[in-house]
C-alpha positions in Angstrom: 0.0 0.0 0.0 1.3 3.5 -0.9 0.1 6.6 1.0 -0.4 9.5 -1.4 -1.2 13.0 -0.2 -2.3 15.8 -2.5 -2.0 19.3 -1.0 -3.3 22.3 -2.9 -4.1 26.0 -2.8 -5.8 28.3 -3.3 -9.4 27.0 -2.9 -11.6 28.1 -5.7 -14.1 26.4 -8.1 -11.7 26.1 -11.0 -8.9 24.6 -8.9 -11.3 22.2 -7.3 -12.1 20.8 -10.8 -8.4 20.3 -11.4 -7.9 18.6 -8.0 -10.8 16.3 -8.7 -9.2 15.2 -12.0 -5.8 14.7 -10.2 -7.5 12.6 -7.5 -9.3 10.5 -10.0 -6.0 9.8 -11.8 -4.3 8.8 -8.6 -7.1 6.5 -7.3 -5.8 2.9 -7.5 -6.3 -0.3 -5.5 -2.8 -0.1 -4.0 -3.1 3.6 -3.1 -4.4 5.3 0.0 -5.3 8.7 -1.2 -5.7 11.9 0.9 -6.6 15.2 -0.7 -6.3 18.3 1.5 -6.4 22.1 1.1 -3.0 23.5 2.1 -4.7 25.5 4.9 -6.1 22.2 6.4 -3.0 20.0 5.9 -0.4 19.5 8.6 3.2 18.5 8.5 2.1 15.2 10.1 0.0 14.5 7.0 3.2 15.1 4.9 5.4 12.9 7.0 2.8 10.1 7.0 2.8 9.9 3.2 5.1 8.1 0.8 4.3 10.5 -2.0 3.3 14.1 -1.7 1.8 16.0 -4.6 1.7 19.8 -4.3 -0.7 21.8 -6.5 -0.5 25.6 -6.5 -1.7 28.7 -8.3 0.4 31.7 -8.4 -1.1 34.6 -6.4 -1.4 38.1 -7.6 1.4 39.1 -5.2 4.2 36.8 -4.1 5.4 33.6 -5.6 3.5 31.0 -3.6 0.0 30.9 -2.1 -0.1 32.1 1.5 -1.7 28.8 2.5 1.7 27.2 2.0 3.6 29.6 4.2 3.8 27.3 7.2 5.0 24.4 5.0 7.7 26.7 3.5 8.9 27.6 7.0 8.8 24.0 8.3 10.6 22.5 5.3 13.7 24.5 6.3 14.1 22.4 9.4 13.1 18.8 8.4 14.2 16.1 6.0 11.7 14.4 3.8 14.3 11.9 2.6 12.8 8.7 1.2 9.6 10.4 0.0 8.6 11.3 -3.5 7.3 14.7 -4.2 5.4 15.9 -7.3 4.3 19.4 -8.2 1.8 21.0 -10.6 0.8 24.5 -11.2 -2.8 25.6 -11.7 -3.4 28.6 -13.8 -1.2 30.1 -16.6 1.9 30.8 -14.5 4.3 28.4 -12.9 3.6 28.5 -9.2 5.6 25.7 -7.6 9.2 27.0 -7.8 9.4 28.2 -4.2 8.0 24.9 -2.9 10.4 22.8 -5.1 13.3 24.9 -3.8 12.2 24.5 -0.2 12.3 20.7 -0.5 
């Protein structure tokens, strides 16, 4: 069994459609899937997962959604060695650079 976590932000109707499609693509018999908004996810959710997929949409100001600010801070002090991370941007601009760099 593989534990997969999808963490995403910001929450809006268009992004929820994308997240639903990602979740459907990841649903498999050997996968335990958890999908959480970044504002609701915790570092415990991340450390309990074998694979973490981050979805983000670039905000009007800044380079990462504010909902990821706690993760960006925490990632400076922990190791996620042994886990696989995936990233995807929602919207027209790349939005995962800061998250990739933090990991």
